[in-house]
C-alpha positions as CSV (number, residue, x, y, z in Angstrom):
1,X,43.4,74.6,-11.8
2,X,40.1,76.2,-13.2
3,X,40.0,72.8,-15.7
4,X,40.7,70.5,-13.0
5,X,38.2,72.4,-10.4
6,X,34.9,71.8,-13.1
7,X,36.1,68.4,-13.6
8,X,35.9,67.6,-10.2
9,X,32.9,69.3,-9.5
10,X,31.3,67.6,-12.9
11,X,32.4,64.2,-11.0
12,X,30.6,65.4,-7.4
13,X,27.6,65.8,-9.5
14,X,27.1,62.7,-11.3
15,X,27.7,61.1,-7.7
16,X,25.2,62.7,-5.7
17,X,23.2,62.2,-8.5
18,X,23.8,58.4,-8.9
19,X,23.7,58.1,-5.2
20,X,19.9,58.3,-4.6
21,X,19.1,55.9,-7.5
22,X,21.7,53.6,-5.9
23,X,20.1,53.6,-2.7
24,X,16.5,53.3,-4.4
25,X,17.6,50.1,-5.9
26,X,19.4,48.8,-2.5
27,X,16.0,49.5,-1.3
28,X,14.4,47.4,-3.5
29,X,13.9,43.9,-2.6
30,X,13.8,40.7,-4.9
31,X,10.6,39.6,-2.6
32,X,10.7,35.8,-1.6
33,X,11.5,32.7,-3.2
34,X,9.0,30.6,-1.0
35,X,5.2,31.1,-0.3
36,X,3.3,28.9,2.0
37,X,-0.2,29.4,3.3
38,X,-0.7,28.6,6.9
39,X,-4.4,29.0,7.1
40,X,-7.6,30.4,5.7
41,X,-10.1,32.8,7.9
42,X,-13.3,33.2,5.5
43,X,-15.7,33.4,8.8
44,X,-15.5,37.4,8.0
45,X,-16.3,39.3,5.4
46,X,-12.8,39.5,4.5
47,X,-10.8,36.5,3.7
48,X,-7.5,36.6,5.9
49,X,-4.7,34.7,4.3
50,X,-1.8,33.7,7.0
51,X,1.6,33.0,4.8
52,X,5.3,32.1,5.6
53,X,7.5,33.8,3.3
54,X,11.6,33.4,3.0
55,X,11.6,37.0,2.7
56,X,9.3,39.8,2.1
57,X,9.1,43.7,3.1
58,X,5.8,45.6,3.4
59,X,5.4,47.5,0.1
60,X,5.9,44.6,-2.3
61,X,3.5,43.9,-4.8
62,X,1.3,41.3,-4.4
63,X,-1.3,40.1,-7.3
64,X,-4.2,37.9,-6.2
65,X,-6.2,35.8,-8.7
66,X,-9.8,34.2,-7.5
67,X,-10.8,31.6,-9.9
68,X,-9.1,33.4,-12.6
69,X,-10.7,36.7,-11.7
70,X,-7.8,39.5,-10.7
71,X,-8.5,41.3,-7.1
72,X,-6.8,43.7,-5.2
73,X,-5.5,43.1,-1.8
74,X,-7.6,45.4,1.0
75,X,-5.1,45.1,3.5
76,X,-1.2,43.8,4.3
77,X,0.2,43.8,7.5
78,X,2.9,41.1,9.8
79,X,1.4,39.2,12.4
80,X,3.6,41.6,14.7
81,X,1.9,44.4,13.3
82,X,-1.4,43.1,13.8
83,X,-0.5,42.0,17.3
84,X,-1.0,38.3,17.1
85,X,0.5,36.0,19.6
86,X,3.5,33.8,18.4
87,X,5.3,30.9,20.0
88,X,8.8,29.1,18.5
89,X,10.3,26.1,19.3
90,X,13.7,25.7,18.4
91,X,15.6,22.3,18.0
92,X,19.1,22.8,18.0
93,X,21.3,19.8,16.8
94,X,23.9,19.6,19.6
95,X,26.2,16.8,18.1
96,X,30.1,17.4,18.8
97,X,30.8,16.9,15.0
98,X,29.4,20.5,14.5
99,X,32.6,21.8,16.4
100,X,34.5,21.9,13.3
101,X,34.0,25.5,11.8
102,X,32.9,26.6,14.9
103,X,29.4,26.0,13.5
104,X,27.9,25.1,16.7
105,X,29.0,28.2,18.2
106,X,27.9,30.2,15.7
107,X,24.5,28.7,15.7
108,X,24.1,29.2,19.6
109,X,25.0,32.9,19.3
110,X,23.0,33.6,16.3
111,X,20.0,32.1,18.5
112,X,20.7,33.8,21.3
113,X,20.8,37.6,19.5
114,X,17.6,36.5,17.4
115,X,15.9,35.3,20.6
116,X,16.3,38.1,22.5
117,X,15.5,40.6,19.7
118,X,12.1,38.5,19.3
119,X,8.7,40.6,19.7
120,X,7.4,41.1,23.2
121,X,5.0,38.5,24.2
122,X,6.4,35.9,21.7
123,X,6.7,32.2,23.8
124,X,9.9,30.7,23.4
125,X,11.3,27.3,24.2
126,X,14.3,25.5,23.1
127,X,15.4,21.9,23.0
128,X,18.6,20.0,22.6
129,X,19.8,17.2,20.3
130,X,22.0,15.2,21.8
131,X,22.3,11.9,22.6
132,X,19.7,12.2,24.1
133,X,16.6,14.7,23.9
134,X,16.1,17.5,26.4
135,X,14.1,20.3,26.8
136,X,16.6,23.2,27.3
137,X,14.2,26.2,28.0
138,X,10.8,25.5,28.7
139,X,8.0,27.5,27.0
140,X,8.3,31.1,28.7
141,X,7.7,34.5,27.2
142,X,11.1,35.6,29.2
143,X,13.3,36.5,26.3
144,X,16.3,37.4,28.2
145,X,16.4,34.2,30.3
146,X,16.0,32.0,27.2
147,X,18.5,33.9,25.0
148,X,20.8,33.3,27.7
149,X,20.0,29.8,28.4
150,X,20.7,29.0,24.6
151,X,23.7,30.9,25.1
152,X,25.5,28.2,27.7
153,X,24.3,25.3,25.6
154,X,26.8,22.7,25.4
155,X,27.7,20.1,22.7
156,X,26.6,16.1,23.6
157,X,27.6,13.2,21.2
158,X,25.5,12.2,18.5
159,X,22.0,13.9,17.4
160,X,18.9,12.5,18.1
161,X,16.8,15.1,15.7
162,X,13.7,13.3,15.9
163,X,13.4,12.4,19.3
164,X,13.9,16.1,19.9
165,X,10.7,17.0,17.9
166,X,9.2,14.6,19.3
167,X,9.6,16.5,22.8
168,X,9.1,19.7,20.0
169,X,5.7,18.5,19.6
170,X,4.5,18.3,23.5
171,X,5.5,21.6,24.0
172,X,3.1,23.4,21.5
173,X,0.3,25.0,23.0
174,X,-3.4,25.4,21.5
175,X,-5.4,28.8,21.1
176,X,-5.2,31.2,18.3
177,X,-2.0,31.8,18.0
178,X,0.8,31.6,15.6
179,X,3.0,28.1,16.6
180,X,5.9,27.5,14.8
181,X,8.9,24.9,14.9
182,X,12.3,25.6,13.8
183,X,14.9,23.0,13.6
184,X,18.9,23.1,12.9
185,X,19.8,19.9,11.8
186,X,24.0,19.6,11.1
187,X,23.9,15.6,10.9
188,X,21.8,12.9,10.3
189,X,19.8,11.5,12.8
190,X,21.3,7.3,13.5
191,X,19.7,6.3,16.4
192,X,16.0,5.6,14.9
193,X,14.4,5.8,18.3
194,X,11.7,7.5,17.2
195,X,9.8,6.8,13.7
196,X,9.7,10.4,11.9
197,X,5.9,10.4,10.8
198,X,5.4,9.8,14.9
199,X,7.7,12.7,15.6
200,X,5.9,14.9,14.1
201,X,2.5,14.1,14.9
202,X,2.2,16.5,17.5
203,X,3.4,19.4,15.8
204,X,1.0,18.4,12.2
205,X,-2.3,18.5,15.1
206,X,-1.2,21.8,16.7
207,X,-1.2,23.1,13.0
208,X,2.4,24.4,13.3
209,X,4.6,24.9,10.5
210,X,8.1,24.0,10.2
211,X,11.2,26.1,9.0
212,X,14.4,23.2,8.5
213,X,17.7,25.0,8.2
214,X,20.1,22.2,7.1
215,X,24.1,22.3,7.9
216,X,25.8,20.7,5.1
217,X,22.9,18.0,4.3
218,X,21.6,17.5,7.9
219,X,18.9,15.0,8.2
220,X,17.2,14.9,5.1
221,X,14.0,13.1,6.6
222,X,12.9,16.5,8.1
223,X,11.9,17.3,4.4
224,X,8.6,15.1,4.4
225,X,7.4,16.9,7.5
226,X,8.2,20.2,6.2
227,X,5.8,19.2,3.3
228,X,3.1,17.4,5.5
229,X,2.9,20.5,8.5
230,X,3.8,23.3,5.9
231,X,7.0,25.1,6.0
232,X,10.4,26.5,4.5
233,X,13.8,24.5,3.9
234,X,16.6,26.9,4.7
235,X,20.7,25.0,3.7
236,X,24.4,26.1,3.8
237,X,27.3,24.2,3.6
238,X,29.7,26.7,4.2
239,X,30.6,27.5,7.8
240,X,30.5,31.2,6.9
241,X,27.2,31.4,5.7
242,X,25.6,29.3,8.5
243,X,25.0,33.1,10.9
244,X,23.0,34.7,7.5
245,X,21.1,31.4,7.3
246,X,20.1,31.2,10.6
247,X,19.1,34.7,10.6
248,X,16.8,33.9,7.8
249,X,15.1,31.0,9.0
250,X,14.5,32.9,12.7
251,X,13.1,35.9,10.5
252,X,10.9,33.6,8.6
253,X,9.7,31.3,12.0
254,X,9.2,34.9,13.9
255,X,6.7,36.4,11.4
256,X,4.1,35.5,9.3
257,X,2.3,38.2,5.8
258,X,-1.5,38.4,6.7
259,X,-3.3,39.3,3.5
260,X,-7.1,40.3,3.4
261,X,-9.2,40.5,0.3
262,X,-12.7,40.6,-0.5
263,X,-13.5,36.2,-0.5
264,X,-16.4,33.6,-0.4
265,X,-18.8,34.0,2.9
266,X,-20.9,30.9,2.2
267,X,-20.0,28.1,3.7
268,X,-21.4,26.2,0.2
269,X,-18.8,27.7,-1.9
270,X,-15.3,27.1,-2.8
271,X,-12.5,29.1,-4.5
272,X,-9.0,28.3,-6.1
273,X,-6.7,31.5,-5.4
274,X,-3.3,32.3,-7.0
275,X,-1.1,34.8,-4.8
276,X,1.8,35.8,-6.2
277,X,4.9,38.0,-4.3
278,X,7.5,38.6,-7.1
279,X,8.5,35.3,-8.4
280,X,7.0,32.8,-5.5
281,X,3.5,32.1,-5.9
282,X,1.6,30.1,-3.7
283,X,-1.9,28.3,-4.8
284,X,-4.7,27.2,-2.6
285,X,-8.6,26.4,-2.4
286,X,-10.7,27.2,0.3
287,X,-14.1,27.2,1.7
288,X,-16.2,30.1,2.5
289,X,-17.6,30.6,6.1
290,X,-15.0,28.8,7.6
291,X,-11.5,28.4,9.4
292,X,-9.2,26.2,7.4
293,X,-5.9,25.5,8.6
294,X,-5.2,21.7,7.4
295,X,-2.7,21.5,4.7
296,X,-4.5,18.8,3.1
297,X,-7.8,20.9,2.9
298,X,-5.8,23.9,1.5
299,X,-4.6,22.1,-1.7
300,X,-5.3,23.7,-5.4
301,X,-7.9,21.7,-7.0
302,X,-6.1,23.1,-10.3
303,X,-2.8,21.1,-9.3
304,X,-4.6,17.8,-9.5
305,X,-5.3,18.8,-13.1
306,X,-3.2,17.1,-15.5
307,X,-2.4,13.5,-13.7
308,X,-3.0,10.0,-14.7
309,X,-6.3,10.2,-13.0
310,X,-7.7,13.6,-14.6
311,X,-9.6,12.1,-16.8
312,X,-12.0,10.2,-14.0
313,X,-12.9,14.1,-13.0
314,X,-15.5,14.3,-15.7
315,X,-18.2,12.0,-14.6
316,X,-19.4,10.8,-18.1
317,X,-16.1,9.3,-18.4
318,X,-16.2,8.0,-15.1
319,X,-19.2,6.1,-15.7
320,X,-18.7,4.9,-19.1
321,X,-15.4,3.6,-17.6
322,X,-17.3,1.8,-15.2
323,X,-20.3,0.8,-17.1
324,X,-17.4,-1.0,-19.5
325,X,-15.8,-2.5,-16.5
326,X,-19.4,-4.3,-15.5
327,X,-20.1,-5.1,-18.9
328,X,-16.6,-6.9,-19.0
329,X,-17.4,-9.0,-15.6
330,X,-21.1,-9.3,-17.0
331,X,-19.8,-11.3,-19.4
332,X,-17.4,-13.4,-17.3
333,X,-20.1,-14.2,-15.0
334,X,-22.2,-15.3,-18.0
335,X,-19.6,-17.6,-19.5
336,X,-19.0,-19.2,-16.2
337,X,-22.2,-19.4,-15.6
338,X,-22.9,-20.6,-19.1
339,X,-20.5,-23.6,-18.5
340,X,-21.5,-25.0,-14.6
341,X,-25.1,-24.5,-15.5
342,X,-25.3,-25.9,-19.1
343,X,-25.8,-29.5,-18.4
344,X,-23.0,-32.1,-19.6
345,X,-19.2,-31.1,-21.1
346,X,-18.4,-32.4,-24.0
347,X,-16.0,-35.3,-22.3
348,X,-19.1,-36.5,-20.8
349,X,-21.0,-35.9,-23.4
350,X,-18.3,-38.0,-25.7
351,X,-18.5,-40.7,-22.8
352,X,-22.2,-41.0,-22.6
353,X,-22.6,-41.4,-26.3
354,X,-20.2,-44.2,-26.8
355,X,-21.5,-46.0,-23.5
356,X,-25.0,-45.6,-24.9
357,X,-26.8,-43.7,-22.9
358,X,-26.3,-40.3,-25.1
359,X,-28.6,-39.0,-28.3
360,X,-28.0,-38.2,-31.7
361,X,-24.2,-37.6,-33.0
362,X,-21.7,-35.4,-31.6
363,X,-21.2,-32.2,-33.5
364,X,-17.9,-30.9,-33.3
365,X,-18.8,-27.1,-33.0
366,X,-20.3,-28.6,-29.6
367,X,-17.0,-29.3,-28.5
368,X,-15.8,-26.3,-28.0
369,X,-17.1,-23.8,-25.2
370,X,-16.0,-20.6,-26.7
371,X,-17.5,-20.0,-30.7
372,X,-16.0,-16.9,-32.0
373,X,-13.1,-16.5,-34.2
374,X,-11.6,-14.1,-31.8
375,X,-12.0,-15.9,-28.9
376,X,-10.7,-19.0,-30.3
377,X,-7.3,-17.2,-31.6
378,X,-6.9,-16.0,-27.6
379,X,-8.0,-19.6,-27.1
380,X,-4.8,-21.2,-29.5
381,X,-2.5,-18.3,-28.3
382,X,-3.0,-19.4,-24.7
383,X,-2.2,-23.0,-25.4
384,X,0.9,-22.2,-27.5
385,X,2.0,-20.1,-25.1
386,X,1.0,-22.7,-21.9
387,X,2.5,-25.4,-24.5
388,X,6.1,-23.6,-25.1
389,X,6.8,-22.9,-21.3
390,X,5.6,-26.7,-20.7
391,X,3.0,-26.5,-18.3
392,X,0.0,-27.4,-20.6
393,X,-0.2,-30.7,-19.1
394,X,-0.1,-29.5,-15.7
395,X,-3.2,-27.3,-16.4
396,X,-4.9,-30.4,-18.2
397,X,-4.1,-32.5,-15.3
398,X,-5.6,-30.3,-12.8
399,X,-8.7,-29.5,-14.7
400,X,-9.3,-33.2,-15.0
401,X,-9.1,-33.6,-11.4
402,X,-11.5,-30.9,-11.0
403,X,-13.7,-32.2,-13.5
404,X,-14.2,-28.5,-15.0
405,X,-15.5,-28.9,-18.9
406,X,-12.6,-26.6,-20.2
407,X,-9.7,-27.2,-22.3
408,X,-6.3,-25.8,-20.8
409,X,-6.2,-22.6,-23.3
410,X,-9.7,-22.0,-22.6
411,X,-9.0,-22.0,-18.9
412,X,-5.8,-19.9,-19.1
413,X,-7.5,-17.2,-21.0
414,X,-10.5,-17.2,-18.9
415,X,-7.8,-17.0,-15.7
416,X,-6.3,-13.9,-17.5
417,X,-9.1,-12.3,-18.4
418,X,-10.1,-12.0,-14.8
419,X,-6.7,-10.5,-13.8
420,X,-6.9,-8.0,-16.1
421,X,-10.4,-7.1,-14.8
422,X,-9.4,-7.0,-11.5
423,X,-6.1,-4.8,-12.0
424,X,-8.6,-2.2,-14.0
425,X,-11.0,-2.2,-11.6
426,X,-8.2,-2.0,-8.7
427,X,-6.5,0.8,-11.1
428,X,-9.6,3.1,-11.4
429,X,-11.1,2.5,-7.6
430,X,-8.8,1.7,-5.1
431,X,-6.2,4.2,-7.3
432,X,-2.8,3.8,-8.7
433,X,-0.4,0.4,-9.5
434,X,-0.7,-1.0,-6.1
435,X,-4.5,-1.4,-5.9
436,X,-4.1,-2.9,-9.6
437,X,-1.5,-5.4,-8.5
438,X,-3.2,-6.1,-5.2
439,X,-6.6,-7.0,-7.0
440,X,-4.6,-9.2,-10.0
441,X,-2.3,-10.8,-7.4
442,X,-5.9,-11.8,-5.5
443,X,-8.0,-12.6,-8.7
444,X,-5.1,-15.0,-9.3
445,X,-4.9,-16.7,-6.2
446,X,-8.2,-17.0,-5.5
447,X,-9.0,-18.8,-9.2
448,X,-6.0,-21.2,-8.6
449,X,-7.4,-22.0,-5.0
450,X,-11.0,-22.3,-6.0
451,X,-9.7,-24.6,-8.9
452,X,-7.7,-27.0,-6.1
453,X,-10.4,-26.8,-3.6
454,X,-12.9,-28.4,-6.6
455,X,-9.9,-31.1,-7.1
456,X,-9.2,-32.0,-3.6
457,X,-12.8,-32.3,-2.5
458,X,-13.4,-34.6,-5.8
459,X,-10.4,-36.6,-5.0
460,X,-12.1,-37.4,-1.2
461,X,-15.0,-38.1,-2.8
462,X,-13.5,-40.9,-4.8
463,X,-11.3,-42.1,-2.1
464,X,-14.6,-42.1,0.3
465,X,-16.6,-44.2,-2.6
466,X,-13.9,-46.6,-3.1
467,X,-14.7,-49.5,-0.7
468,X,-18.3,-49.5,-1.5
469,X,-17.2,-49.7,-4.9
470,X,-15.1,-52.7,-4.5
471,X,-17.6,-54.2,-2.6
472,X,-20.3,-53.7,-5.2
473,X,-17.9,-55.3,-7.7
474,X,-17.3,-58.1,-5.9
475,X,-21.0,-59.0,-5.5
476,X,-21.1,-58.7,-9.6
477,X,-18.1,-60.9,-10.0
478,X,-20.0,-63.8,-7.3
479,X,-23.1,-63.3,-9.8
480,X,-21.1,-64.3,-12.6
481,X,-20.5,-61.5,-14.2
482,X,-16.7,-60.9,-16.3
483,X,-15.0,-58.2,-14.9
484,X,-15.3,-55.9,-17.8
485,X,-19.5,-56.6,-17.1
486,X,-19.1,-55.7,-13.4
487,X,-17.0,-52.6,-14.2
488,X,-19.7,-51.4,-16.8
489,X,-22.6,-52.5,-14.5
490,X,-21.1,-50.9,-11.1
491,X,-20.3,-47.5,-13.4
492,X,-23.9,-47.0,-14.2
493,X,-25.0,-47.8,-10.1
494,X,-22.5,-45.7,-8.1
495,X,-22.5,-42.0,-8.3
496,X,-20.2,-39.6,-9.1
497,X,-17.1,-39.1,-9.3
498,X,-16.3,-42.7,-9.0
499,X,-19.3,-43.9,-11.1
500,X,-17.9,-41.0,-14.0
501,X,-14.1,-42.5,-14.0
502,X,-15.5,-45.5,-14.4
503,X,-17.5,-45.0,-17.2
504,X,-14.9,-42.7,-18.8
505,X,-12.3,-46.4,-18.3
506,X,-14.9,-48.7,-20.0
507,X,-15.7,-46.3,-22.8
508,X,-11.7,-46.3,-22.9
509,X,-11.8,-49.7,-23.0
510,X,-14.5,-50.0,-26.0
511,X,-12.3,-47.8,-28.2
512,X,-9.2,-50.7,-27.9
513,X,-7.1,-49.8,-24.5
514,X,-6.7,-52.2,-22.2
515,X,-8.9,-52.4,-19.2
516,X,-6.0,-52.4,-16.8
517,X,-4.3,-49.4,-18.5
518,X,-7.5,-47.7,-18.4
519,X,-7.7,-48.3,-15.0
520,X,-4.5,-47.0,-13.8
521,X,-5.5,-44.0,-16.1
522,X,-8.1,-43.2,-13.4
523,X,-5.4,-43.8,-10.3
524,X,-3.0,-41.6,-12.0
525,X,-5.5,-38.7,-13.1
526,X,-6.9,-38.6,-9.0
527,X,-3.3,-39.4,-7.8
528,X,-5.0,-42.4,-5.6
529,X,-2.9,-44.9,-4.3
530,X,-5.4,-46.9,-3.0
531,X,-7.0,-47.2,-6.4
532,X,-3.4,-47.9,-7.9
533,X,-3.5,-51.0,-5.4
534,X,-6.9,-52.1,-6.6
535,X,-5.6,-51.9,-10.1
536,X,-1.8,-53.8,-9.3
537,X,-3.9,-56.6,-7.3
538,X,-6.6,-56.7,-10.0
539,X,-3.5,-57.1,-12.8
540,X,-2.2,-60.0,-10.5
541,X,-4.8,-61.9,-10.1
542,X,-5.6,-61.9,-13.8
543,X,-1.9,-63.2,-14.8
544,X,-1.7,-66.0,-11.6
545,X,-5.5,-66.4,-11.4
546,X,-7.2,-67.0,-8.2
547,X,-10.6,-65.6,-6.6
548,X,-10.8,-62.1,-7.6
549,X,-14.4,-61.0,-5.3
550,X,-12.0,-62.4,-2.2
551,X,-9.7,-60.6,-3.0
552,X,-11.3,-57.5,-3.6
553,X,-13.6,-57.6,-0.2
554,X,-10.3,-58.1,1.6
555,X,-9.0,-54.8,0.2
556,X,-12.3,-53.1,0.8
557,X,-12.7,-54.8,4.6
558,X,-8.9,-53.2,4.9
559,X,-9.5,-50.2,3.6
560,X,-12.8,-49.7,5.8
561,X,-10.6,-51.0,8.6
562,X,-8.0,-48.2,7.7
563,X,-10.5,-45.6,7.6
564,X,-11.9,-46.2,11.1
565,X,-8.6,-46.1,12.2
566,X,-8.1,-42.9,10.5
567,X,-10.6,-41.4,12.2
568,X,-9.7,-42.6,15.5
569,X,-6.4,-40.9,15.2
570,X,-8.1,-37.8,13.5
571,X,-9.9,-37.4,17.1
572,X,-7.6,-37.7,19.2
573,X,-5.1,-35.7,17.3
574,X,-8.1,-32.7,17.0
575,X,-7.2,-31.1,20.4
576,X,-3.6,-30.7,18.7
577,X,-4.6,-29.7,15.5
578,X,-7.0,-26.7,17.1
579,X,-4.0,-25.7,19.6
580,X,-1.6,-25.8,16.5
581,X,-4.3,-23.6,14.6
582,X,-4.9,-20.9,17.8
583,X,-1.2,-20.9,18.6
584,X,0.2,-20.2,15.0
585,X,-2.5,-17.8,14.3
586,X,-2.5,-15.7,17.2
587,X,0.5,-13.6,16.8
588,X,-0.1,-12.4,13.7
589,X,-3.9,-11.7,13.8
590,X,-3.1,-9.9,17.3
591,X,-0.4,-7.8,16.0
592,X,-2.8,-6.8,13.3
593,X,-5.5,-6.3,15.5
594,X,-2.9,-3.6,18.0
595,X,-1.4,-2.2,14.8
596,X,-5.3,-1.0,13.5
597,X,-5.5,0.3,17.4
598,X,-2.2,1.6,17.6
599,X,-0.3,2.2,14.8
600,X,2.6,3.9,16.0
601,X,3.5,1.7,18.8
602,X,3.7,-1.8,16.2
603,X,5.7,0.8,13.5
604,X,8.4,0.4,15.6
605,X,9.1,-3.4,14.5
606,X,9.5,-1.9,11.4
607,X,11.2,1.0,11.4
608,X,13.9,0.5,14.1
609,X,16.9,-2.3,14.1
610,X,15.9,-4.0,17.4
611,X,12.2,-4.1,16.3
612,X,13.2,-5.6,13.1
613,X,15.4,-8.1,14.9
614,X,12.6,-9.2,17.2
615,X,10.1,-9.6,14.7
616,X,12.2,-11.8,12.5
617,X,13.0,-13.7,16.2
618,X,8.9,-14.2,16.4
619,X,8.4,-15.2,12.6
620,X,11.4,-17.5,12.9
621,X,10.5,-19.0,16.1
622,X,6.6,-19.4,15.4
623,X,7.2,-21.2,12.4
624,X,9.7,-23.5,14.2
625,X,6.8,-24.2,17.4
626,X,4.3,-24.5,14.3
627,X,6.2,-27.3,12.2
628,X,7.2,-29.0,15.4
629,X,3.5,-29.2,16.4
630,X,2.4,-30.7,13.4
631,X,5.2,-33.2,13.0
632,X,3.9,-34.5,16.9
633,X,0.2,-34.6,15.7
634,X,1.2,-35.8,12.4
635,X,0.2,-39.7,12.0
636,X,0.8,-42.0,9.3
637,X,-2.0,-44.7,8.9
C-alpha cells in the first residue's frame, strides 16, 4: 500500500510540475502569418505604423529594421487601447445556396455575436448581397440593434457581391479613423452588373482595408480588391470551420496593431522598413514628415530590385542604353537621308548613261547603297528570306511604283531595323512587352503606309500627265518624227514621273526590247489602264495602219472629257462623302472622348454581357451604314 501511495504522489507531483509548462506553452501564440501596413504617420518625432494582422497578441516580439539598421519599438498598442475610432461595413453573401450545411445561419449568428462584442463607439453597417444588393443596417454605433438585425437576415436568390461592395463604399465616411470592409462570399457573382474595379473605387478612395472571408472558393475576384486596398484573405471549405473563420475575420477587422519607433522627421528623406512579427514580415517605404495612407506610396523600393528593369535603375546604364538607341536612330536617319538626298538613283544613273545624258562609266560599287560586308550579308539574307516566301516580287513592284532607290533586300533590312529599334524604345520608355509591341506595330504599319502613299501619289501624277503627253506625242508625229523618235523627244520634254518612265522604256528599246513591250511594262508597273489602252491602240495601228497622230489626239480628248466628268461627279458626291466620313467616324471618336472623361461609364460596354452585345451591334450597324453610303456615292466614270 505504501508503495502505491508513493507512486501516486510522484505522479501527482509530475502533473503539478507539468501543468504550468503546458499552460505556458498554451499561452504562447505562434504569431500572425500575414501583416499588412495600413498607414504610416511620420509627422511627429515618433513614427506610428498601423498594421492589419490575421493574429496577434500584445507582448509578442517585434523586430524592426530601418534601412538595414535594427531599431527597437518604443510603444506597441492596439487601436482599441489607443482609443482610435473604427468603422466596419459587413458585406454578407445571402445566396440561397448557402442554406446547405447551415452556412448562412452560422455566419449570421457569429456576426451577430461579434458585432455585439465590438468596442464601444465602433460604427457598424451591414449590406446584404442577395438578388439585389441592399443596405440592411445603416451606419450606426448602436451595436445591439445592428446585432439583432443581422440575426434576422434572410437569404435571397443569387449573389450580387460587387453591387454590395459598391454600396459598402458609399457607406464609408471620411475622417481620422480606421475603416474596414469585411466581405463574406460563398458564391461567385454572376450578375456582372457592377465592374469589380468600379465596386472598389470608393473603398480605395476612403483608405479602407478589405478583409475577405470566402467559403468554398467564394468570389475569387475580390482578391484583386484586397491587393489594391490592402487587407487579408480568410477562407474555409468546411462548413464546420465557418464559425471559427468568421471569428478570425471579425477579430482582424475590428482591431489594428499600432507600432511606434524612432523614424524620419524630414520631408526630403525616405526610408525602407522591414517589420517582423513571428514568421510574418511587412516591407514598406515611407517619407518623413507626412502621413502616408496610399498602398502604392508605401510599396517597398527594395521589393522592385531583381526585376527585369532593375538594371535601368542605374543612371549610367540607362543613359548608355539611350545613347545606343539614339545612335542607331541617327544612323537610320542618315541612311534615309543619304538615299533621298544623294541625287539620282542607280536605275536613273543607268538610264541616263544609256540615253546619253550621263557622264563617265558606271561603277559597280555605286550600284549598291550599302557597302560594308556585314550589311550586304544582311541584305542578301533578307532577299533570300523574301524570295523563299514569295513576296520579293511584290516588294520590288511597290518600290518601283514609289520610285524608291532601294533593292528589295535593302528595303526589307531597313524595315526590320526600324521595327527592332521601335520595339527597343517601347520596351524601355513605355515599359514592358506591351509598349514594345505597340511601337513595333506602329513602325511597321507607318513604313508600309508611307511607301503605298508615295506609290499612289506617283500613279496619280502619271495619269494626270497622260493627256498632255499624248498631245505632245501627236504633235511630234505630225512634224514628221517616227514613233520611237517622238517618244524619245517627249521623254526629255515632259516632267517626271512620265518623263522618267518614257526614258526607261526607250532605254530598254535601245537595248533590244520591242517598243510596244517596253511601253506595256510602264502600264504594268504603274497599274494604269489608260496607258494600257494607249499601248494597245498603238500596237493595233502599227499592225493595220492609219493616222496615229489623230488616234492619239482622239484618245487624249476622250481622257480629258472623262477627267472633266469625273471632276463633276466628285463635286456632286463631295457632300455625301463628307457625310459618310462624319457619320462613320463620329461614333468611335465620341466613344473615345467619353471613355477618357468617364472610363467607368464606358467600361460597361466591355465588361457586361449586354454591353458587349450592344457594342457588337453598334459596330456591325456602323459598318453596314458606311458600306451602304459608299455604294450610293461611288460612281464609276
